[in-house]
C-alpha positions in Angstrom: 40.9 79.1 -187.8 39.7 81.7 -190.2 41.9 84.2 -192.0 40.5 87.1 -190.0 40.9 85.2 -186.7 44.5 84.4 -187.6 45.2 88.0 -188.4 43.6 89.1 -185.1 45.6 86.5 -183.1 48.8 87.6 -184.9 48.1 91.3 -184.2 47.3 90.5 -180.6 50.6 88.6 -180.2 52.6 91.5 -181.7 50.7 94.0 -179.6 51.3 91.9 -176.5 55.0 91.7 -177.2 55.3 95.4 -177.8 53.4 96.1 -174.6 55.7 93.8 -172.6 58.9 95.5 -173.7 60.5 97.6 -171.0 61.7 100.8 -172.7 64.8 100.8 -170.4 65.9 97.4 -171.8 65.1 97.9 -175.4 66.1 101.2 -176.9 63.6 101.0 -179.8 60.5 100.2 -177.8 59.1 103.7 -178.1 59.6 103.6 -181.9 57.9 100.2 -182.1 55.0 101.5 -180.2 54.8 104.5 -182.5 54.7 102.1 -185.5 51.9 100.1 -184.0 49.9 103.2 -183.2 50.4 104.5 -186.7 49.3 101.2 -188.2 46.1 101.3 -186.1 45.4 104.8 -187.2 45.9 103.8 -190.8 43.5 100.9 -190.4 40.9 103.2 -188.8 41.3 105.8 -191.5 40.9 103.2 -194.3 37.8 101.9 -192.6 36.4 105.4 -192.4 37.3 106.1 -196.0 35.6 102.9 -197.1 32.5 103.8 -195.2 32.5 107.3 -196.8 32.7 105.8 -200.3 29.9 103.4 -199.5 27.7 106.3 -198.2 28.5 108.3 -201.3 27.5 105.4 -203.6 24.3 104.8 -201.6 23.5 108.5 -202.0 23.9 108.1 -205.8 27.3 109.7 -206.3 29.1 108.5 -209.4 32.4 106.7 -209.5 33.7 109.7 -211.5 32.9 112.1 -208.6 34.2 109.7 -206.0 37.4 109.3 -208.0 37.8 113.1 -208.1 37.4 113.2 -204.3 40.0 110.5 -203.9 42.3 112.2 -206.5 42.3 109.2 -208.7 40.5 107.8 -211.7 36.9 106.4 -211.5 38.4 103.1 -212.5 40.9 103.0 -209.6 38.2 104.2 -207.2 35.9 101.4 -208.4 38.7 98.8 -208.3 39.6 99.6 -204.7 36.1 100.3 -203.2 33.6 98.8 -205.7 33.0 95.5 -203.9 33.1 97.2 -200.5 30.7 99.9 -201.4 27.8 97.6 -202.5 
């Protein structure tokens, strides 16, 4: 089983558990669902950001300018997105 498949299976197991919880029997079910939804939104935002950085690089924008847009240094921008933006 690949690492990505393992993570997908793990996420599915967790999501299935949360979906199966009856809010009447587990006081924190609504908060757990909110955490899972926020995690999904964070993952989607990170994917969107990575795509935007890759598009900027493809258009010829420098790591300095990308770093400014990210409010970080060009080195940090490259370290986080360099491999993904090629």
